ZADO-1210 file (C-alpha; in nm, 4 decimals, padded with zeros to 6 digits):
<atoms>
<atom x="00.0124" y="-00.0158" z="00.0219" code="MET" pos="1"/>
<atom x="00.1502" y="00.3310" z="-00.1071" code="ASN" pos="2"/>
<atom x="00.0369" y="00.6031" z="00.0847" code="ASN" pos="3"/>
<atom x="00.3388" y="00.8670" z="00.0091" code="VAL" pos="4"/>
<atom x="00.1759" y="01.2406" z="00.0058" code="ILE" pos="5"/>
<atom x="00.2065" y="01.3757" z="-00.3856" code="ASN" pos="6"/>
<atom x="00.2541" y="01.7506" z="-00.2761" code="PHE" pos="7"/>
<atom x="00.1742" y="01.8959" z="-00.6366" code="PRO" pos="8"/>
<atom x="-00.1857" y="01.7594" z="-00.6469" code="THR" pos="9"/>
<atom x="-00.2134" y="01.8741" z="-00.2622" code="LEU" pos="10"/>
<atom x="-00.0632" y="02.2673" z="-00.3028" code="ALA" pos="11"/>
<atom x="-00.3755" y="02.4346" z="-00.2973" code="PRO" pos="12"/>
<atom x="-00.5079" y="02.2299" z="00.0412" code="ALA" pos="13"/>
<atom x="-00.1863" y="02.1962" z="00.1997" code="LEU" pos="14"/>
<atom x="-00.2943" y="02.4453" z="00.4919" code="GLU" pos="15"/>
<atom x="-00.5597" y="02.2048" z="00.5659" code="HIS" pos="16"/>
<atom x="-00.2855" y="01.9752" z="00.6287" code="LEU" pos="17"/>
<atom x="-00.1684" y="02.1280" z="00.9471" code="ALA" pos="18"/>
<atom x="-00.2228" y="01.9480" z="01.2850" code="PRO" pos="19"/>
<atom x="-00.5961" y="01.9928" z="01.3047" code="SER" pos="20"/>
<atom x="-00.6336" y="02.1033" z="01.7072" code="LEU" pos="21"/>
<atom x="-00.9858" y="02.2117" z="01.6859" code="ASN" pos="22"/>
<atom x="-01.1993" y="01.8635" z="01.6372" code="VAL" pos="23"/>
<atom x="-01.5789" y="01.9051" z="01.5936" code="PRO" pos="24"/>
<atom x="-01.7462" y="01.6934" z="01.8671" code="THR" pos="25"/>
<atom x="-02.0689" y="01.7479" z="01.7086" code="SER" pos="26"/>
<atom x="-02.0438" y="01.4854" z="01.4097" code="ARG" pos="27"/>
<atom x="-01.8366" y="01.1697" z="01.3379" code="PRO" pos="28"/>
<atom x="-01.4764" y="01.1981" z="01.1876" code="LEU" pos="29"/>
<atom x="-01.5439" y="00.9530" z="00.8674" code="ASN" pos="30"/>
<atom x="-01.1349" y="01.0304" z="00.7834" code="ASP" pos="31"/>
<atom x="-00.9858" y="00.9342" z="01.1528" code="ALA" pos="32"/>
<atom x="-00.7537" y="00.6955" z="01.1962" code="ARG" pos="33"/>
<atom x="-00.9026" y="00.4840" z="01.4567" code="THR" pos="34"/>
<atom x="-00.6348" y="00.1765" z="01.4916" code="ASP" pos="35"/>
<atom x="-00.4466" y="00.3081" z="01.7811" code="ILE" pos="36"/>
<atom x="-00.1943" y="00.0677" z="01.7178" code="GLU" pos="37"/>
<atom x="-00.1367" y="00.1955" z="01.3258" code="SER" pos="38"/>
<atom x="-00.1096" y="00.4987" z="01.5031" code="LEU" pos="39"/>
<atom x="00.1636" y="00.3627" z="01.7254" code="ILE" pos="40"/>
<atom x="00.3325" y="00.2159" z="01.4612" code="THR" pos="41"/>
<atom x="00.3659" y="00.5410" z="01.2709" code="ASP" pos="42"/>
<atom x="00.5162" y="00.7033" z="01.5956" code="ILE" pos="43"/>
<atom x="00.7607" y="00.4668" z="01.6628" code="ARG" pos="44"/>
<atom x="00.8781" y="00.4714" z="01.2825" code="PHE" pos="45"/>
<atom x="00.8870" y="00.8526" z="01.2449" code="ALA" pos="46"/>
<atom x="01.0907" y="00.8301" z="01.5849" code="PHE" pos="47"/>
<atom x="01.3596" y="00.5997" z="01.3982" code="ASN" pos="48"/>
<atom x="01.3209" y="00.7967" z="01.1439" code="TYR" pos="49"/>
<atom x="01.4555" y="01.1350" z="01.3441" code="ALA" pos="50"/>
<atom x="01.7205" y="00.9503" z="01.5106" code="GLN" pos="51"/>
<atom x="01.8546" y="00.7774" z="01.1912" code="GLU" pos="52"/>
<atom x="01.8959" y="01.1081" z="00.9998" code="HIS" pos="53"/>
<atom x="01.9595" y="01.3347" z="01.3182" code="ALA" pos="54"/>
<atom x="01.6141" y="01.5389" z="01.3589" code="LEU" pos="55"/>
<atom x="01.5585" y="01.7370" z="01.6388" code="ALA" pos="56"/>
<atom x="01.1854" y="01.6239" z="01.7269" code="VAL" pos="57"/>
<atom x="00.9883" y="01.8379" z="01.9208" code="LEU" pos="58"/>
<atom x="00.6898" y="01.6570" z="01.9109" code="SER" pos="59"/>
<atom x="00.4960" y="01.3394" z="01.7782" code="VAL" pos="60"/>
<atom x="00.0898" y="01.3061" z="01.7456" code="ASN" pos="61"/>
<atom x="-00.1659" y="01.1965" z="01.5496" code="ALA" pos="62"/>
<atom x="-00.4659" y="01.4029" z="01.4417" code="ASP" pos="63"/>
<atom x="-00.7965" y="01.2512" z="01.2494" code="ARG" pos="64"/>
<atom x="-00.5620" y="01.2816" z="00.9307" code="PHE" pos="65"/>
<atom x="-00.3047" y="00.9991" z="01.1368" code="GLY" pos="66"/>
<atom x="00.0376" y="01.0537" z="01.2781" code="ALA" pos="67"/>
<atom x="00.2306" y="01.4155" z="01.2345" code="TYR" pos="68"/>
<atom x="00.5918" y="01.4983" z="01.3849" code="MET" pos="69"/>
<atom x="00.6885" y="01.8521" z="01.4233" code="ILE" pos="70"/>
<atom x="01.0519" y="01.8862" z="01.4219" code="ILE" pos="71"/>
<atom x="01.3218" y="02.2536" z="01.4903" code="ALA" pos="72"/>
<atom x="01.4816" y="02.3373" z="01.1439" code="PRO" pos="73"/>
<atom x="01.7848" y="02.2265" z="01.0946" code="THR" pos="74"/>
<atom x="02.0409" y="02.2900" z="00.7942" code="GLU" pos="75"/>
<atom x="02.0069" y="01.9525" z="00.6147" code="HIS" pos="76"/>
<atom x="01.6431" y="01.9563" z="00.6641" code="VAL" pos="77"/>
<atom x="01.5567" y="02.0501" z="00.3289" code="LYS" pos="78"/>
<atom x="01.8258" y="01.8303" z="00.1606" code="THR" pos="79"/>
<atom x="01.7109" y="01.4825" z="00.2988" code="LEU" pos="80"/>
<atom x="01.3334" y="01.5755" z="00.2085" code="PHE" pos="81"/>
<atom x="01.4203" y="01.7266" z="-00.1167" code="GLY" pos="82"/>
<atom x="01.0886" y="01.7910" z="-00.3298" code="ALA" pos="83"/>
<atom x="00.8710" y="01.5521" z="-00.0645" code="GLU" pos="84"/>
<atom x="00.8848" y="01.9482" z="00.1325" code="CYS" pos="85"/>
<atom x="00.7378" y="02.2706" z="00.0543" code="THR" pos="86"/>
<atom x="00.6796" y="02.6127" z="00.2349" code="CYS" pos="87"/>
<atom x="00.2609" y="02.6553" z="00.2869" code="TRP" pos="88"/>
<atom x="00.2811" y="02.9521" z="00.4506" code="ARG" pos="89"/>
<atom x="00.5146" y="03.2641" z="00.4984" code="ASN" pos="90"/>
<atom x="00.4851" y="03.6000" z="00.6008" code="TYR" pos="91"/>
<atom x="00.6358" y="03.8807" z="00.6996" code="GLU" pos="92"/>
<atom x="00.6607" y="04.0934" z="01.0746" code="SER" pos="93"/>
<atom x="00.8230" y="04.3760" z="01.2320" code="GLU" pos="94"/>
<atom x="01.1588" y="04.2842" z="01.0764" code="GLY" pos="95"/>
<atom x="01.1283" y="03.8883" z="01.0388" code="THR" pos="96"/>
<atom x="00.9956" y="03.6530" z="00.7963" code="ALA" pos="97"/>
<atom x="00.8575" y="03.3058" z="00.8867" code="THR" pos="98"/>
<atom x="00.7963" y="03.0278" z="00.6995" code="GLU" pos="99"/>
<atom x="00.6079" y="02.6880" z="00.8151" code="HIS" pos="100"/>
<atom x="00.7229" y="02.3911" z="00.5854" code="TRP" pos="101"/>
<atom x="00.5482" y="02.0428" z="00.5532" code="VAL" pos="102"/>
<atom x="00.7008" y="01.7080" z="00.4383" code="ALA" pos="103"/>
<atom x="00.6853" y="01.3689" z="00.4047" code="SER" pos="104"/>
<atom x="00.7700" y="01.0282" z="00.5242" code="ILE" pos="105"/>
<atom x="00.5461" y="00.7701" z="00.3882" code="GLU" pos="106"/>
<atom x="00.2077" y="00.9121" z="00.5177" code="HIS" pos="107"/>
<atom x="00.3603" y="01.0607" z="00.8025" code="ILE" pos="108"/>
<atom x="00.3720" y="01.4319" z="00.7763" code="ARG" pos="109"/>
<atom x="00.6277" y="01.6512" z="00.9160" code="VAL" pos="110"/>
<atom x="00.6364" y="02.0125" z="00.9882" code="PHE" pos="111"/>
<atom x="00.8768" y="02.2733" z="01.0377" code="TRP" pos="112"/>
<atom x="00.9371" y="02.6654" z="01.1499" code="ARG" pos="113"/>
<atom x="01.1828" y="02.8557" z="01.0118" code="GLU" pos="114"/>
<atom x="01.2358" y="03.2670" z="01.1186" code="VAL" pos="115"/>
<atom x="01.4742" y="03.4512" z="00.9559" code="LYS" pos="116"/>
<atom x="01.6008" y="03.8149" z="00.9929" code="CYS" pos="117"/>
<atom x="01.5109" y="03.9824" z="00.6918" code="VAL" pos="118"/>
<atom x="01.7177" y="04.3805" z="00.7746" code="HIS" pos="119"/>
</atoms>
């Protein structure tokens, strides 16, 4: 089963892949992964991948789209993910530019944020 995220087709909807923290309780989540064993397996896989590639993990969680990992930015992260990563939000405020990135490890989403000085 190939569950790799295809970024070119999802580009317009990448913001909706961000961690879903406000889940409505009034209706069932038909797209939720409710198999706890699968989610635990995904979390272990994400941690092992991060350890093998020297990524600093801030958190590993699950939402209605499955498991996701938030990492600290490193110099090699964009090289590591290559075409499997994209900037899905960027903005400037008070002299700093903030970029939000998303990548995938098979079907597990990986997020990080980069903050840079624009002056």
